[in-house]
BAGU-73293 format. One record per atom (N, C-alpha, C): residue number from 1; chain; x, y, z. Coordinates in nm, 4 decimals. Layout:
N
SITE   kolke   nuti       east      north         up
SITE     NUM      A          X          Y          Z
...
REM end
This chain:
58
SITE   kolke   nuti       east      north         up
SITE       1      A    10.0500     2.9172     2.3972
SITE       1      A     9.9642     2.9723     2.5153
SITE       1      A    10.0097     2.8592     2.6223
SITE       2      A    10.0238     2.7471     2.6015
SITE       2      A    10.0548     2.6586     2.7025
SITE       2      A    10.1697     2.6866     2.7779
SITE       3      A    10.3003     2.7165     2.7116
SITE       3      A    10.4022     2.7621     2.7948
SITE       3      A    10.3804     2.8685     2.8922
SITE       4      A    10.3158     2.9650     2.8379
SITE       4      A    10.2831     3.0798     2.9173
SITE       4      A    10.1912     3.0437     3.0347
SITE       5      A    10.1146     2.9551     3.0215
SITE       5      A    10.0299     2.9113     3.1367
SITE       5      A    10.1165     2.8410     3.2333
SITE       6      A    10.2084     2.7530     3.2000
SITE       6      A    10.3083     2.6731     3.2798
SITE       6      A    10.3722     2.7658     3.3647
SITE       7      A    10.4437     2.8751     3.2966
SITE       7      A    10.5109     2.9763     3.3738
SITE       7      A    10.4401     3.0469     3.4697
SITE       8      A    10.3115     3.0872     3.4304
SITE       8      A    10.2217     3.1503     3.5414
SITE       8      A    10.1990     3.0609     3.6433
SITE       9      A    10.1832     2.9278     3.6358
SITE       9      A    10.1382     2.8483     3.7321
SITE       9      A    10.2711     2.8369     3.8075
SITE      10      A    10.3878     2.8240     3.7564
SITE      10      A    10.5078     2.8085     3.8482
SITE      10      A    10.5108     2.9446     3.9167
SITE      11      A    10.4924     3.0591     3.8720
SITE      11      A    10.5221     3.1670     3.9442
SITE      11      A    10.4138     3.1901     4.0466
SITE      12      A    10.3114     3.1346     4.0335
SITE      12      A    10.2019     3.1431     4.1554
SITE      12      A    10.2667     3.0342     4.2568
SITE      13      A    10.2727     2.9294     4.2234
SITE      13      A    10.3121     2.8201     4.3151
SITE      13      A    10.4380     2.8618     4.3851
SITE      14      A    10.5498     2.9412     4.3287
SITE      14      A    10.6553     2.9938     4.4143
SITE      14      A    10.6042     3.1109     4.5180
SITE      15      A    10.4978     3.2024     4.4638
SITE      15      A    10.4486     3.2798     4.5646
SITE      15      A    10.3919     3.2239     4.6753
SITE      16      A    10.3151     3.1122     4.6407
SITE      16      A    10.2252     3.0440     4.7532
SITE      16      A    10.3474     2.9881     4.8503
SITE      17      A    10.4232     2.9094     4.8030
SITE      17      A    10.5369     2.8574     4.8742
SITE      17      A    10.5934     2.9594     4.9836
SITE      18      A    10.6204     3.0781     4.9173
SITE      18      A    10.6833     3.1887     4.9954
SITE      18      A    10.6038     3.2326     5.1212
SITE      19      A    10.4747     3.2505     5.0624
SITE      19      A    10.3884     3.2925     5.1611
SITE      19      A    10.3652     3.1832     5.3020
SITE      20      A    10.3639     3.0438     5.2538
SITE      20      A    10.3430     2.9577     5.3427
SITE      20      A    10.4964     2.9702     5.4407
SITE      21      A    10.5850     2.9757     5.3932
SITE      21      A    10.7098     2.9599     5.4829
SITE      21      A    10.7170     3.0800     5.5527
SITE      22      A    10.6713     3.1877     5.5088
SITE      22      A    10.6644     3.3166     5.5848
SITE      22      A    10.5584     3.3112     5.7027
SITE      23      A    10.4430     3.2508     5.6907
SITE      23      A    10.3491     3.2389     5.7738
SITE      23      A    10.3997     3.1266     5.9175
SITE      24      A    10.4829     2.9995     5.8290
SITE      24      A    10.5056     2.8947     5.9324
SITE      24      A    10.6403     2.9562     6.0098
SITE      25      A    10.7080     3.0573     5.9923
SITE      25      A    10.8364     3.1241     6.0385
SITE      25      A    10.7548     3.2064     6.1603
SITE      26      A    10.6643     3.2725     6.1332
SITE      26      A    10.5958     3.3373     6.2262
SITE      26      A    10.5250     3.2729     6.3332
SITE      27      A    10.4541     3.1744     6.2900
SITE      27      A    10.3698     3.0819     6.3841
SITE      27      A    10.4570     3.0141     6.4910
SITE      28      A    10.5890     2.9629     6.4315
SITE      28      A    10.6614     2.8650     6.4984
SITE      28      A    10.7034     2.9299     6.6357
SITE      29      A    10.7583     3.0577     6.6423
SITE      29      A    10.7972     3.0803     6.7820
SITE      29      A    10.6502     3.1270     6.8766
SITE      30      A    10.5311     3.1407     6.8190
SITE      30      A    10.4374     3.1459     6.8897
SITE      30      A    10.3825     3.0266     6.9675
SITE      31      A    10.4103     2.9258     6.8820
SITE      31      A    10.3662     2.7857     6.9212
SITE      31      A    10.4654     2.7310     7.0337
SITE      32      A    10.5962     2.7902     7.0198
SITE      32      A    10.6876     2.7457     7.1372
SITE      32      A    10.6681     2.8122     7.2590
SITE      33      A    10.6077     2.9376     7.2699
SITE      33      A    10.5738     3.0082     7.3793
SITE      33      A    10.4534     2.9473     7.4352
SITE      34      A    10.3564     2.8937     7.3408
SITE      34      A    10.2595     2.8492     7.4066
SITE      34      A    10.2499     2.6964     7.4764
SITE      35      A    10.3461     2.6193     7.4133
SITE      35      A    10.3754     2.5010     7.4741
SITE      35      A    10.4506     2.5189     7.5894
SITE      36      A    10.5431     2.6197     7.6027
SITE      36      A    10.6205     2.6458     7.7080
SITE      36      A    10.5396     2.6892     7.8222
SITE      37      A    10.4412     2.7756     7.8061
SITE      37      A    10.3297     2.8040     7.9070
SITE      37      A    10.2582     2.7154     7.9525
SITE      38      A    10.1965     2.6003     7.8502
SITE      38      A    10.1579     2.4897     7.9015
SITE      38      A    10.2223     2.4008     8.0071
SITE      39      A    10.3656     2.3760     7.9585
SITE      39      A    10.4376     2.3071     8.0446
SITE      39      A    10.4675     2.3654     8.1911
SITE      40      A    10.4845     2.4902     8.1682
SITE      40      A    10.5055     2.5682     8.3133
SITE      40      A    10.3930     2.5536     8.3797
SITE      41      A    10.2561     2.5641     8.3283
SITE      41      A    10.1107     2.5315     8.4043
SITE      41      A    10.1290     2.4146     8.4669
SITE      42      A    10.1476     2.3066     8.4047
SITE      42      A    10.1484     2.1572     8.4550
SITE      42      A    10.2690     2.1509     8.5613
SITE      43      A    10.3856     2.2092     8.5401
SITE      43      A    10.4740     2.2060     8.6607
SITE      43      A    10.4323     2.2544     8.7725
SITE      44      A    10.3898     2.3915     8.7605
SITE      44      A    10.3344     2.4704     8.8817
SITE      44      A    10.2154     2.3862     8.9484
SITE      45      A    10.1167     2.3406     8.8749
SITE      45      A    10.0148     2.2540     8.9333
SITE      45      A    10.0545     2.1493     9.0046
SITE      46      A    10.1639     2.0828     8.9876
SITE      46      A    10.2223     1.9590     9.0443
SITE      46      A    10.2951     2.0101     9.1629
SITE      47      A    10.3674     2.1153     9.1421
SITE      47      A    10.4669     2.1608     9.2525
SITE      47      A    10.4120     2.2440     9.3642
SITE      48      A    10.3049     2.3190     9.3262
SITE      48      A    10.2519     2.4001     9.4461
SITE      48      A    10.1972     2.3293     9.5590
SITE      49      A    10.1027     2.2216     9.5197
SITE      49      A    10.0664     2.1597     9.6341
SITE      49      A    10.1605     2.0846     9.7418
SITE      50      A    10.2610     2.0369     9.6472
SITE      50      A    10.3839     1.9833     9.7440
SITE      50      A    10.4529     2.0766     9.8200
SITE      51      A    10.4730     2.2005     9.7978
SITE      51      A    10.5360     2.3097     9.8555
SITE      51      A    10.4242     2.3436     9.9675
SITE      52      A    10.2928     2.3604     9.9519
SITE      52      A    10.1878     2.3866    10.0489
SITE      52      A    10.1990     2.2791    10.1592
SITE      53      A    10.2071     2.1488    10.1350
SITE      53      A    10.2068     2.0289    10.2280
SITE      53      A    10.3475     2.0595    10.3105
SITE      54      A    10.4622     2.1113    10.2624
SITE      54      A    10.5904     2.1205    10.3172
SITE      54      A    10.5655     2.2493    10.4194
SITE      55      A    10.4950     2.3287    10.3976
SITE      55      A    10.4617     2.4466    10.4827
SITE      55      A    10.3711     2.4067    10.6136
SITE      56      A    10.2965     2.3275    10.5758
SITE      56      A    10.2039     2.2818    10.6785
SITE      56      A    10.2521     2.2052    10.7885
SITE      57      A    10.3543     2.1061    10.7338
SITE      57      A    10.4232     2.0215    10.8130
SITE      57      A    10.5278     2.1128    10.8899
SITE      58      A    10.6019     2.2020    10.8378
SITE      58      A    10.7137     2.2712    10.8949
SITE      58      A    10.6731     2.3604    10.9980
REM end
């Protein structure tokens, strides 16, 4: 019975590993997009006041 349980645990472990890899591969592009949006927001929040000051002067 012990060898059968070991094989079963290995099969479940492979299944869980595959599920985790699948979820990770789906989450990775979403995280990249979210981080890109955050960086874009920070850049715009810094640059927009500078551009507005340029328009007031010119």
